[in-house]
C-alpha positions as CSV (number, residue, x, y, z in Angstrom):
1,M,42.0,-175.4,-75.7
2,S,38.8,-177.1,-74.8
3,L,38.0,-178.1,-71.2
4,A,38.4,-181.7,-72.0
5,E,41.8,-181.2,-73.4
6,R,42.8,-179.0,-70.4
7,A,41.7,-181.8,-68.0
8,V,43.8,-184.3,-69.9
9,Q,46.8,-182.0,-69.8
10,L,46.4,-181.5,-66.0
11,A,46.0,-185.2,-65.4
12,G,49.2,-185.9,-67.3
13,E,51.1,-183.3,-65.3
14,G,49.8,-184.7,-62.1
15,H,51.0,-188.1,-63.1
16,L,54.4,-186.8,-63.9
17,R,54.7,-185.0,-60.6
18,R,53.7,-188.2,-58.7
19,R,56.3,-190.2,-60.6
20,S,58.9,-187.6,-59.8
21,R,58.1,-187.6,-56.1
22,T,58.2,-191.4,-56.1
23,A,61.6,-191.4,-57.8
24,I,63.0,-188.8,-55.3
25,A,61.6,-190.8,-52.4
26,R,63.2,-194.0,-53.7
27,K,66.6,-192.1,-54.1
28,L,66.3,-190.8,-50.5
29,G,65.5,-194.2,-49.3
30,M,68.5,-195.7,-51.0
31,A,70.7,-192.9,-49.7
32,T,69.4,-193.5,-46.1
33,G,70.0,-197.2,-46.5
34,F,73.5,-196.6,-47.7
35,G,74.2,-194.2,-44.8
36,I,72.9,-196.7,-42.3
37,L,75.0,-199.4,-43.9
38,A,78.1,-197.2,-43.9
39,L,77.6,-196.4,-40.2
40,S,77.1,-200.1,-39.3
41,T,80.2,-201.0,-41.2
42,G,82.2,-198.3,-39.5
43,F,80.9,-199.5,-36.1
44,L,81.8,-203.1,-36.8
45,L,85.3,-202.1,-38.0
46,A,85.9,-200.0,-34.9
47,S,84.6,-202.8,-32.7
48,S,86.9,-205.2,-34.4
49,T,89.9,-202.8,-34.0
50,N,89.1,-202.3,-30.3
51,A,88.8,-206.1,-29.9
52,L,92.2,-206.6,-31.5
53,R,93.8,-203.9,-29.4
54,A,92.3,-205.5,-26.2
55,A,93.5,-208.9,-27.4
56,D,97.1,-207.5,-27.4
57,C,97.2,-207.8,-23.6
58,G,97.3,-211.5,-24.0
59,N,100.0,-211.5,-26.7
60,V,103.6,-212.3,-26.0
61,A,106.2,-209.5,-26.0
62,A,107.1,-208.4,-29.5
63,P,108.3,-205.2,-31.2
64,G,105.6,-202.6,-31.9
65,L,102.8,-204.4,-30.0
66,D,100.1,-202.5,-28.1
67,W,100.0,-203.2,-24.4
68,S,98.6,-199.8,-23.5
69,K,96.8,-200.0,-20.1
70,C,97.5,-203.7,-19.8
71,S,98.4,-205.3,-16.5
72,K,101.8,-206.9,-16.6
73,T,102.7,-206.9,-12.9
74,N,104.9,-209.4,-11.1
75,I,106.1,-211.2,-14.2
76,M,109.4,-212.0,-15.8
77,L,110.1,-210.2,-19.0
78,Q,113.9,-210.3,-19.1
79,N,115.5,-209.9,-22.5
80,S,112.1,-209.1,-24.1
81,D,112.0,-207.2,-27.3
82,L,109.5,-204.4,-26.9
83,H,111.2,-202.0,-29.4
84,G,108.7,-199.3,-30.4
85,A,105.9,-200.9,-28.4
86,N,102.9,-198.8,-27.1
87,L,103.0,-199.4,-23.3
88,A,101.3,-196.2,-22.3
89,G,99.4,-196.5,-19.0
90,A,100.5,-200.2,-18.6
91,H,101.2,-201.7,-15.2
92,F,104.6,-203.2,-14.7
93,D,104.9,-203.0,-10.9
94,S,107.5,-205.5,-9.5
95,T,108.0,-206.8,-13.1
96,D,111.5,-207.8,-14.2
97,L,112.4,-206.0,-17.5
98,S,116.2,-206.5,-17.1
99,D,118.1,-206.5,-20.4
100,A,114.8,-205.8,-22.3
101,N,114.8,-203.7,-25.5
102,L,112.6,-200.7,-24.9
103,T,114.1,-198.5,-27.6
104,S,111.6,-195.8,-28.7
105,A,108.9,-197.5,-26.7
106,N,106.1,-195.3,-25.3
107,L,105.6,-195.8,-21.5
108,E,103.9,-192.5,-20.8
109,K,101.9,-192.8,-17.5
110,A,102.9,-196.4,-17.0
111,T,103.5,-197.7,-13.5
112,L,106.9,-199.3,-12.7
113,V,106.9,-199.3,-8.9
114,R,109.8,-201.5,-7.8
115,A,110.4,-202.7,-11.4
116,W,113.8,-203.9,-12.6
117,L,115.2,-202.4,-15.8
118,K,118.8,-203.3,-15.2
119,N,120.9,-203.2,-18.4
120,A,117.8,-202.3,-20.4
121,K,118.1,-200.6,-23.8
122,A,115.7,-197.7,-23.7
123,D,117.2,-195.1,-25.9
124,G,114.6,-192.6,-27.1
125,A,111.9,-194.1,-24.9
126,N,109.0,-192.0,-23.5
127,F,108.9,-192.3,-19.7
128,K,106.9,-189.1,-19.2
129,R,104.7,-189.1,-16.0
130,I,105.5,-192.7,-15.1
131,E,105.2,-193.8,-11.5
132,A,108.4,-195.7,-10.7
133,Y,109.2,-195.5,-7.0
134,R,112.3,-197.6,-6.1
135,S,112.6,-198.8,-9.8
136,D,116.0,-200.0,-10.9
137,F,117.6,-198.5,-14.1
138,S,121.1,-199.3,-13.1
139,N,123.5,-199.7,-16.1
140,A,120.5,-199.1,-18.5
141,S,121.0,-197.1,-21.7
142,V,118.4,-194.4,-21.8
143,N,120.1,-191.8,-24.0
144,G,117.6,-189.3,-25.4
145,A,114.8,-190.7,-23.1
146,S,112.2,-188.4,-21.5
147,F,111.4,-188.7,-17.8
148,A,109.6,-185.3,-17.6
149,N,107.2,-185.1,-14.7
150,A,108.0,-188.7,-13.7
151,E,107.7,-190.0,-10.1
152,L,111.1,-191.5,-9.5
153,Q,111.7,-191.3,-5.8
154,R,114.5,-193.7,-4.6
155,A,115.0,-194.9,-8.2
156,E,118.4,-196.4,-9.1
157,F,120.3,-195.0,-12.0
158,A,123.8,-196.1,-11.0
159,G,126.0,-196.6,-14.1
160,A,123.2,-195.6,-16.5
161,Q,123.9,-193.9,-19.8
162,L,121.9,-190.7,-19.7
163,A,123.0,-188.5,-22.7
164,N,120.3,-186.0,-23.7
165,A,117.9,-187.4,-21.1
166,D,115.1,-185.1,-19.9
167,F,114.2,-185.1,-16.2
168,Q,112.4,-181.8,-16.3
169,K,110.1,-181.4,-13.2
170,A,110.7,-185.1,-12.2
171,E,110.5,-186.2,-8.6
172,L,113.9,-187.7,-7.9
173,G,114.1,-187.5,-4.1
174,R,116.8,-190.0,-2.9
175,A,117.5,-191.2,-6.4
176,D,121.0,-192.7,-7.0
177,F,123.1,-191.5,-9.9
178,D,126.4,-193.0,-8.8
179,K,128.7,-193.6,-11.8
180,A,125.9,-192.5,-14.2
181,I,127.1,-190.8,-17.4
182,L,125.5,-187.4,-17.7
183,S,125.7,-185.3,-20.9
184,D,123.3,-182.6,-21.9
185,V,120.9,-183.8,-19.2
186,N,118.0,-181.6,-18.2
187,F,117.2,-181.5,-14.5
188,S,115.3,-178.2,-14.8
189,F,112.9,-177.8,-11.9
190,A,113.4,-181.4,-10.8
191,N,113.3,-182.3,-7.1
192,L,116.7,-183.8,-6.4
193,S,116.4,-183.6,-2.6
194,R,118.7,-186.1,-0.9
195,A,119.6,-187.6,-4.3
196,T,123.1,-189.1,-4.8
197,L,125.0,-187.3,-7.6
198,G,128.5,-187.8,-6.2
199,G,130.3,-190.3,-8.4
200,A,128.3,-189.3,-11.5
201,V,130.4,-188.4,-14.5
202,M,129.3,-185.1,-16.2
203,K,130.7,-185.4,-19.8
204,G,128.7,-182.4,-21.1
205,P,126.4,-179.6,-20.0
206,V,123.8,-180.5,-17.4
207,S,121.0,-178.0,-16.6
208,F,120.0,-177.5,-12.9
209,S,117.9,-174.5,-13.6
210,G,115.3,-174.2,-10.8
211,A,116.2,-177.7,-9.4
212,F,115.7,-178.3,-5.7
213,L,119.0,-179.6,-4.3
214,Y,118.2,-179.9,-0.6
215,L,120.8,-182.2,0.9
216,A,121.6,-183.6,-2.5
217,R,125.0,-185.5,-2.3
218,I,127.5,-183.8,-4.6
219,E,130.7,-184.8,-2.9
220,G,133.5,-185.1,-5.5
221,L,131.1,-184.1,-8.3
222,D,132.6,-182.0,-11.1
223,L,130.0,-179.3,-11.7
224,S,132.2,-177.3,-14.1
225,N,129.8,-177.9,-16.9
226,A,126.6,-177.3,-14.9
227,T,124.2,-174.6,-16.3
228,G,121.5,-172.7,-14.5
229,L,122.9,-173.5,-11.1
230,Q,122.6,-170.7,-8.5
231,Q,124.3,-170.0,-5.2
232,A,121.1,-170.4,-3.2
233,Q,120.7,-173.9,-4.7
234,L,124.3,-174.9,-3.9
235,N,124.0,-173.7,-0.3
236,L,121.4,-176.4,0.3
237,A,123.4,-179.3,-1.2
238,C,126.0,-181.6,0.4
239,G,129.4,-181.1,-1.1
240,D,133.0,-181.3,0.1
241,G,136.5,-180.0,-0.7
242,S,136.6,-182.2,-3.9
243,T,133.4,-180.8,-5.4
244,K,134.3,-178.7,-8.5
245,L,132.1,-175.7,-9.0
246,P,131.4,-173.3,-12.0
247,T,133.4,-170.1,-11.8
248,W,130.5,-168.0,-10.7
249,L,129.8,-170.1,-7.6
250,K,131.7,-170.6,-4.4
251,A,131.5,-173.3,-1.8
252,P,129.5,-172.5,1.4
253,A,131.5,-171.8,4.5
254,V,129.9,-174.9,6.0
255,W,128.2,-177.6,3.9
256,P,124.8,-178.6,5.5
257,C,125.5,-182.3,5.5
258,P,124.2,-184.5,8.3
259,P,125.5,-188.1,8.8
260,D,124.2,-190.7,6.4
261,D,120.5,-191.2,7.0
262,P,119.8,-194.9,7.9
263,D,116.5,-194.5,6.1
264,D,118.4,-194.1,2.8
265,K,119.4,-197.8,3.1
266,D,115.8,-199.1,3.1
């Protein structure tokens, strides 16, 4: 091959290589462009979704809506249908939720201080870690609901339906369970100091394993179906001659029960 022919061949190969590099650069540019477009689209969709979620705070009560972390304090929500709603972290302090439908709703970490939930339907609801001092659940149906690690000091559960309810590690000091229906309830490691359990109806096993029962009122309570209850716990509680105990326990020689504390009526 002559020098001239070799030069022509090299020039052709160089041209081909330049065209190849140009094509690759174009493809990379297109790929980068598509990547940026995809990221931008994803960002816009996420922003739109967040905007819609934030907008739920202004929506009226409805099944399945998202009111998570919304402020709904001091308002009237009686008879509202919030079945399956996401109410996690929402604020319902001093709000009236009487007769509301909260079945399967998620209220984890919500605040319900001095809230009214009288006659509410909240079967299967998630009340884990709520703050609900002096809240009123009287006559509510909360079968299968979880109150694990909840703050429920002075809460009212009189007449409530509590089958399969979970109060594990809940703070229940001075809570009132008069005439509540208890069946397969878990009070394990709960603080029940000065709580009123006398008058409750235990229709099935109730676990008191590790529960703190200091001055808990158990006068007239039938504890025959209690599980996990130890003599040391019982010795701290306030029973009487009508308190029925499991066969492995015996009544203290003297129940440590002071007169009714006027502070309980506040």
